[in-house]
C-alpha positions in Angstrom: -60.9 57.3 32.5 -63.2 60.0 30.9 -64.8 62.1 33.9 -68.0 61.1 35.1 -70.5 62.6 32.2 -68.4 63.1 29.2 -70.4 62.7 26.4 -68.9 60.5 23.6 -70.0 61.2 20.4 -72.4 58.0 18.4 -70.3 55.9 16.3 -69.9 57.0 12.5 -68.1 56.0 9.4 -65.9 57.8 6.9 -67.9 56.6 4.0 -71.3 55.9 3.0 -72.7 52.6 2.6 -74.4 51.7 -0.6 -77.4 51.7 0.6 -77.0 55.3 2.1 -76.4 56.5 -1.0 -79.5 55.3 -3.1 -81.1 56.8 0.4 -80.2 60.3 -0.7 -82.7 62.6 -1.9 -81.0 62.5 -5.3 -80.9 59.0 -5.8 -84.4 58.3 -4.4 -85.8 57.1 -7.4 -82.8 54.2 -8.4 -83.6 50.9 -8.7 -81.0 47.9 -7.7 -80.9 45.5 -10.8 -78.7 43.2 -9.0 -75.9 42.4 -6.3 -78.4 43.3 -3.3 -75.9 41.3 -1.2 -73.8 44.4 -1.5 -75.2 47.1 -0.5 -73.4 47.4 2.9 -70.4 48.4 0.8 -68.6 51.4 1.6 -68.5 54.3 -0.2 -65.6 56.7 0.3 -65.6 58.7 -3.7 -67.3 58.9 -7.2 -66.2 58.3 -10.4 -67.8 58.9 -14.1 -67.0 56.6 -17.0 -66.5 58.6 -19.8 -64.2 56.0 -21.6 -64.5 52.2 -22.2 -60.8 51.5 -21.0 -61.6 52.7 -17.2 -60.1 50.5 -15.2 -56.5 52.5 -14.9 -58.7 55.4 -13.6 -60.9 53.2 -10.9 -60.1 53.1 -7.3 -61.5 51.0 -4.3 -64.6 52.3 -2.8 -65.8 54.1 -5.4 -69.1 54.9 -7.2 -68.9 54.4 -11.0 -71.6 56.3 -13.0 -72.1 56.1 -16.6 -74.5 57.0 -19.1 -74.0 53.8 -20.8 -72.0 55.5 -23.9 -68.5 53.9 -23.3 -70.6 50.5 -22.9 -71.7 50.5 -26.4 -70.8 47.8 -28.8 -68.5 48.5 -31.9 -71.0 51.0 -34.5 -73.5 53.4 -34.5 -76.4 51.5 -32.7 -74.3 48.4 -32.0 -75.8 46.8 -28.9 -73.0 46.2 -26.0 -71.1 42.9 -26.0 -72.7 40.7 -23.2 -69.2 38.9 -22.3 -67.0 42.4 -22.4 -69.7 43.9 -19.6 -69.6 40.5 -17.7 -65.7 40.8 -17.6 -66.3 44.7 -16.9 -68.0 43.9 -13.5 -65.9 41.2 -12.8 -62.8 43.7 -13.1 -64.4 46.4 -11.1 -65.3 43.9 -8.4 -62.1 42.8 -8.3 -60.9 46.0 -7.8 -62.7 46.8 -4.8 -65.3 49.1 -6.3 -68.4 49.8 -4.6 -71.5 49.7 -7.4 -71.9 50.6 -10.7 -74.8 52.9 -11.6 -75.9 52.8 -14.8 -78.3 55.7 -16.8 -80.4 53.6 -19.3 -82.7 54.5 -22.4 -80.3 56.5 -24.1 -77.3 54.7 -24.9 -78.2 51.7 -23.2 -81.5 49.9 -23.1 -80.8 47.5 -20.8 -78.0 45.7 -18.7 -78.0 42.2 -20.1 -78.9 39.0 -18.0 -75.5 38.0 -18.0 -74.0 40.9 -16.3 -76.7 40.6 -13.6 -76.3 37.2 -12.8 -72.9 37.9 -12.3 -73.2 40.8 -10.6 -75.3 38.7 -8.3 -72.9 36.0 -8.2 -70.5 38.6 -6.3 -72.3 40.8 -4.4 -71.6 43.8 -7.1 -74.3 46.4 -6.9 -75.4 47.1 -10.2 -77.9 50.5 -10.3 -80.3 51.9 -12.7 -79.9 55.7 -11.7 -82.9 57.7 -12.1 -83.8 59.1 -15.7 -84.1 62.7 -14.8 -81.0 63.1 -12.9 -77.7 64.8 -13.8 -74.2 63.5 -12.8 -73.5 66.9 -11.3 -76.1 66.6 -8.9 -75.1 63.2 -7.7 -71.8 64.5 -7.3 -72.4 67.5 -5.2 -75.1 65.8 -3.4 -73.4 62.9 -2.2 -69.9 64.5 -2.0 -71.4 66.9 0.3 -72.5 63.9 2.2 -69.0 62.0 2.3 -67.7 65.1 3.4 -69.7 65.7 6.7 -69.5 61.9 7.5 -65.8 62.3 7.4 -65.5 65.6 9.4 -67.8 63.7 12.0 -65.5 60.9 12.2 -62.5 63.5 12.5 -64.2 65.1 15.6 -65.2 62.0 17.3 -61.9 61.0 16.6 -59.9 64.0 18.7 -63.1 64.2 21.2 -62.0 60.2 22.3 -58.2 61.2 22.2 -58.9 64.2 24.6 -61.0 61.7 26.9 -58.4 59.2 27.0 -55.5 62.0 27.2 -57.5 62.9 30.5 -57.3 59.5 31.6 -53.7 59.1 31.6 -52.9 62.7 32.9 -55.3 61.9 35.8 -52.9 58.8 36.7 -54.4 56.2 34.8 -52.5 53.6 32.6 -53.2 50.8 30.0 -56.3 49.3 31.9 -58.1 52.7 32.2 -57.3 53.4 28.6 -58.7 50.2 27.6 -61.7 50.7 30.0 -62.7 54.0 28.2 -62.3 52.4 24.6 -65.1 49.5 26.3 -67.2 52.6 27.0 -66.7 54.1 23.4 -66.9 51.1 21.4 -68.7 48.5 23.2 -67.7 44.4 22.4 -63.9 43.8 24.3 -60.6 45.5 24.1 -57.5 44.1 24.8 -53.9 45.9 24.9 -51.1 43.3 24.0 -47.3 43.3 23.7 -45.7 43.4 20.5 -45.3 39.3 20.4 -48.9 39.3 21.5 -48.7 39.0 25.5 -52.2 40.6 27.2 -51.3 43.5 29.2 -54.8 44.7 29.8 -58.5 43.9 28.6 -62.1 44.8 29.8 -65.4 44.1 28.5 -68.3 42.0 29.5 -67.8 38.8 30.0 -69.6 37.6 26.8 -67.7 39.8 24.7 -64.2 38.9 26.3 -65.1 35.1 26.0 -65.9 35.4 22.4 -62.7 37.1 22.0 -60.4 34.6 23.4 -62.8 31.7 21.8 -61.6 32.7 19.0 -58.7 31.4 16.8 -56.8 34.7 17.1 -55.5 33.3 20.4 -52.9 30.8 21.2 -54.4 27.9 24.2 -52.0 30.0 26.3 -54.1 33.3 26.0 -51.7 34.7 23.2 -52.6 36.9 20.7 -51.2 35.7 17.3 -50.1 39.2 16.2 -47.7 37.4 13.7 -50.9 36.8 11.2 -53.3 39.0 12.6 -53.0 41.9 10.2 -54.2 45.6 11.0 -57.4 47.2 10.3 -61.1 46.0 10.5 -62.1 42.4 9.3 -62.9 39.2 10.2 -62.4 35.3 9.3 -63.3 32.2 9.5 -62.8 31.0 13.0 -63.9 34.3 14.6 -67.2 35.5 15.9 -68.1 38.7 15.0 -65.0 40.8 14.0 -62.1 42.9 15.3 -60.1 45.9 14.6 -56.3 45.3 15.2 -54.2 48.8 15.2 -50.0 48.5 16.1 -49.0 50.9 19.1 -45.7 52.6 18.3 -43.6 55.2 19.7 -40.1 56.6 18.8 -40.1 54.4 15.7 -40.8 51.2 18.0 -43.8 48.8 18.5 -44.6 48.4 21.9 -48.0 46.2 21.0 -51.2 46.0 19.8 -54.5 47.6 20.7 -57.3 44.7 19.5 -61.0 45.7 19.5 -63.5 43.0 19.3 -67.3 42.7 18.5 -69.2 39.6 19.0 -71.7 41.3 16.7 -69.3 42.0 14.0 -70.1 46.2 14.2 -66.7 47.3 13.8 -65.9 49.5 11.0 -63.2 51.7 9.3 -64.5 54.7 11.7 -63.3 52.3 14.7 -59.9 52.0 13.1 -59.6 55.7 13.2 -60.5 55.5 16.7 -58.0 53.3 17.8 -55.4 54.8 16.2 -55.8 58.1 18.0 -55.9 55.7 21.0 -52.8 54.2 20.3 -50.9 57.0 20.7 -52.3 57.7 24.0 -51.7 54.0 24.5 -48.4 54.5 23.2 -47.5 56.9 26.0 -48.7 55.0 28.6 -47.2 52.4 27.9 -43.5 53.9 27.7 -44.2 55.5 30.8 -44.9 52.2 32.5 -41.7 50.6 30.5 -39.5 53.6 31.9 -41.4 52.9 35.7 -40.2 49.1 35.1 -37.1 49.5 33.6 -35.8 51.1 37.0 -37.8 48.5 39.5 -36.0 45.8 36.6 -32.8 47.3 37.2 -33.0 47.8 41.3 -34.3 44.3 41.5 -31.8 42.7 39.3 -29.2 44.2 41.6 -30.5 42.7 44.6 -31.1 39.3 43.3 -27.7 39.3 41.8 -26.2 40.1 45.3 -28.5 37.4 47.0 -27.4 34.5 44.6 -23.6 35.9 44.8 -23.9 35.7 48.9 -23.1 39.3 49.0 -26.6 39.8 51.0 -27.0 38.3 54.4 -29.7 35.4 54.4 -31.9 37.0 56.6 -31.7 40.2 55.4 -32.2 39.0 52.1 -35.7 37.4 53.2 -37.0 40.4 54.9 -35.8 42.9 51.7 -37.4 40.2 49.5 -40.7 40.4 51.2 -41.0 44.1 50.7 -40.8 43.4 47.0 -43.4 40.8 47.0 -41.1 38.0 46.7 -41.1 34.8 48.9 -37.6 33.4 49.3 -38.1 31.5 53.1 -39.5 28.0 51.4 -37.5 25.6 49.1 -37.2 27.6 46.2 -36.1 25.9 42.4 -33.7 27.9 40.3 -34.8 28.2 36.5 -32.5 29.8 34.3 -33.8 30.7 30.7 -31.4 31.6 28.4 -31.8 33.4 24.8 -30.2 30.9 22.0 -27.5 32.4 19.7 -29.4 34.5 16.9 -29.0 32.7 13.4 -26.6 34.0 11.1 -29.1 36.0 9.1 -30.8 37.6 11.6 -31.1 41.6 11.5 -28.3 43.0 13.5 -30.5 46.2 14.0 -32.6 44.2 16.3 -31.0 45.3 19.6 -31.0 42.9 22.6 -32.3 45.0 25.0 -35.6 45.3 23.9 -35.8 41.4 23.3 -34.3 40.6 26.5 -37.3 43.0 28.2 -39.8 41.0 26.3 -38.9 37.6 27.3 -38.5 38.6 30.9 -42.4 40.1 30.6 -43.3 36.8 29.1 -41.6 34.9 31.8 -43.0 37.1 34.6 -46.6 36.8 32.5 -46.5 32.8 33.0 -45.1 32.6 36.5 -47.4 35.0 38.2 -50.4 33.2 37.8 -48.8 30.1 39.1 -46.4 31.6 42.0 -47.2 35.1 42.6 -44.2 35.7 44.9 -41.7 34.1 42.9 -38.8 36.4 42.0 -38.6 36.7 38.1 -36.1 39.1 36.7 -34.1 39.7 33.6 -30.5 39.6 33.7 -28.5 40.5 30.8 -29.4 37.5 28.5 -30.6 35.5 30.7 -34.1 35.3 32.9 -33.7 34.1 36.6 -37.0 32.9 38.3 -37.1 31.3 41.6 -40.1 29.2 41.6 -41.4 27.6 44.9 -41.5 23.7 45.0 -45.1 22.2 43.8 -47.7 20.7 46.3 -47.0 17.2 44.3 -43.2 18.4 44.2 -43.1 17.6 40.2 -40.6 20.3 39.7 -40.1 18.6 35.7 -43.8 18.9 35.2 -44.4 22.5 36.2 -41.0 23.8 34.4 -42.2 21.8 31.1 -45.5 24.0 31.5 -44.1 27.2 32.3 -41.4 26.7 29.1 -44.3 25.6 27.0 -46.2 28.9 27.7 -43.4 31.0 27.3 -42.7 29.6 23.9 -46.1 28.8 22.4 -46.5 28.1 18.7 -43.0 30.5 18.6 -45.2 33.4 17.2 -44.9 36.9 17.5 -41.0 37.4 16.8 -40.0 35.5 19.9 -36.3 34.1 20.1 -36.0 30.2 21.1 -34.4 29.8 24.2 -32.7 26.9 26.3 -33.7 26.5 30.0 -32.0 25.1 33.1 -33.4 24.0 36.3 -30.9 23.7 40.0 -31.6 21.4 42.6 -33.9 22.5 45.2 -32.6 25.1 47.3 -34.2 24.3 50.8 -32.4 28.1 52.6 -31.9 31.1 51.1 -28.0 30.2 51.6 -28.4 27.7 49.4 -29.8 30.0 46.2 -26.3 30.6 44.7 -25.3 27.1 44.4 -28.3 25.9 42.8 -28.1 29.3 40.4 -24.9 28.0 39.0 -26.2 24.5 38.6 -28.9 26.0 36.6 -26.6 28.0 34.4 -24.4 24.9 34.0 -27.4 22.8 33.1 -28.2 25.6 30.2 -24.8 25.5 28.7 -24.5 21.8 28.8 -27.9 21.1 27.7 -27.8 23.4 24.9 -24.3 21.5 23.9 -25.6 18.1 24.2 -29.1 18.5 22.9 -29.0 21.2 21.1 -30.9 24.9 20.7 -34.2 25.0 22.9 -33.4 22.2 25.3 -34.6 22.2 28.7 -32.1 20.5 31.0 -32.4 19.9 34.7 -28.8 19.5 36.8 -29.7 16.2 38.0 -29.6 15.0 34.7 -26.6 16.1 33.3 -24.6 12.7 34.5 -21.2 13.0 34.5 -21.2 16.5 33.3 -23.0 17.0 37.1 -19.4 15.7 38.6 -17.4 17.6 36.0 -19.3 21.0 36.8 -18.1 20.6 40.7 -14.2 20.9 40.1 -13.9 24.7 40.3 -10.4 24.9 39.1 -10.8 25.4 35.2 -7.3 25.3 34.9 -7.0 21.6 36.3 -9.7 20.6 34.0 -7.8 22.3 31.0 -4.7 20.4 32.1 -6.1 17.2 32.2 -7.6 17.7 28.2 -4.1 18.4 27.3 -2.8 15.5 28.8 -5.3 12.7 27.5 -5.8 14.4 23.9 -2.3 15.4 23.2 -1.9 17.1 19.7 -5.6 16.8 19.7 -6.5 19.3 22.2 -5.9 22.3 19.9 -9.6 23.7 18.8 -8.2 25.9 16.2 -6.5 23.0 14.0 -9.4 21.5 11.3 -7.5 18.3 11.3 -7.6 18.0 14.9 -10.7 18.7 15.4 -11.9 16.5 12.3 -10.2 13.2 14.4 -11.7 14.0 17.6 -15.3 14.0 16.2 -14.2 10.4 14.5 -12.9 9.4 18.1 -16.0 10.7 19.6 -18.3 8.5 17.4 -16.5 5.6 17.8 -16.2 5.8 21.9 -20.2 6.7 21.8 -20.8 3.3 19.5 -18.8 1.3 21.7 -15.5 0.7 19.5 -18.2 -0.6 16.3 -16.4 -0.2 13.4 -18.8 -0.8 11.1 -21.6 1.4 13.0 -19.3 4.3 13.4 -18.3 4.0 9.6 -22.0 4.3 8.7 -22.5 7.5 10.6 -19.8 9.0 9.3 -20.1 8.2 5.7 -16.6 6.6 6.1 -15.4 3.7 3.9 -14.6 0.7 6.5 -11.1 0.4 5.4 -10.8 4.9 5.8 -11.9 4.2 9.1 -9.3 1.5 9.9 -6.5 4.0 8.9 -7.9 6.5 11.1 -8.3 4.3 14.0 -4.6 3.5 13.4 -3.4 7.0 13.7 -5.9 8.1 16.8 -3.8 5.1 18.2 -0.3 6.3 17.2 -1.5 10.1 18.7 -3.3 8.9 22.2 -2.1 5.2 22.7 -3.7 2.1 22.8 -7.6 3.2 23.6 -9.3 0.1 21.8 -7.8 -2.2 24.3 -6.9 -0.2 27.4 -10.2 0.7 29.1 -8.7 2.9 31.7 -7.5 5.2 28.9 -10.7 5.1 27.1 -12.2 6.6 30.3 -10.1 9.4 30.1 -10.9 10.1 26.5 -14.7 9.9 27.2 -13.9 12.6 30.1 -11.6 14.7 28.4 -14.0 14.7 25.5 -17.2 15.6 28.0 -15.3 18.7 29.4 -14.9 19.9 25.8 -18.4 19.9 25.5 -19.2 21.6 28.8 -16.8 24.4 28.1 -18.1 24.9 24.7 -15.5 23.9 22.1 -16.2 20.3 21.9 
């Protein structure tokens, strides 16, 4: 935080409002003819209209000056075409110009009423310039004011950056940066992860309530980074306005800084301030990430050893307590595993940052409900050891956590599947519960598709099959029962297996199976005869049918069905 007594410069803007420009000495006699609502528009440059086809040469936030000469109609002394002038005002407004300043009397006697009406409708200021003012004087004085203002913005940004750097060098982190920004900007300030998880916030209770109450946030408290563009702006559903700036280091976006003003007082100058602040926030975040990476590796190695039974249970409880974890209670092991990315996913997106964000998301939603629960990221999964809720409703607790982590799917988040093991009454039972949760993830994804949440006790026959430790015995059973159809690399075998699977699922209902597979009834009859030649009379032998169903479940469980 800034040292006590640090003087921070007052807020300024990088440009002048139209009202401020008209308040300069050189334009003291100017008259606003229309568009009074637009006097707050920002002016950052000036231009002079010397030709009728000015549109290719104008830029946003310009004050365009004209003597009216290019606005005349064709022929000497011809009046201006009102329709053409209306179109010109509309085009200038569409291009983001700040205002149009016109000298009347010499080439243009008056601005047509239709033009003024269009300017009023758009809130586009049309100003009558004083008769005795030269454009050179206007350019010189207004540009001088603009340069002074922009110099003040740069000075303020540098001073703010120095104050924030001091806060970080004094040992502060993201919370201290956020607190300093609130003292500078007022309102509420938040720093989020790249996918919108809030890392730190500060501000008055009313300002924070206004920020979180806008539709910029999900109900889970996640900032919708995927739709809130950088810069200063407001929109329907937001009280006031905000500034959003990305926090980038080494070409990687680590998060966003969001400053919110319930009064809508933030402007382009604050964008500049927050861009300076983002470099300091990037320093604090990368330092925090480096420390967290070391801690996560240490915690991950310990939890792996504990789940694998390589740590004495009593020692595990004691060591976990030193990490802030409580293992001396009934626990539920939850495994959340990222689903495979789509075929068109960007190969440049590495897995490690995704896993880090995924782990941070789980930690942020688990911590409020169970602050002593271990939540650790492994290579492609996150493992959480949750205490059993007071009401014993484990399914509800897991469902709420999964919903909070997945949210509305925004922010570049990857879909994931979740598995839940049985309650582990003692630390010695955690390893078995972990394997149960992993089995539930794998089988749940295979049977219900990506994004599934499966509980080990709800796996049915898969639960029994998962208890068979000898994988070779299961493979031998599949080969024995399915014979030539047990070859996963044979397309014809896979096709026949699909027919067999649907036929068994429908209870040998030939008509329903034909409908589901889009086969002609006689075609399916032919396939059934071929299957019985290969496998035996399963339509009449219920023991053989049971064996075939088990073999198909084994294929699904090992991921080749």
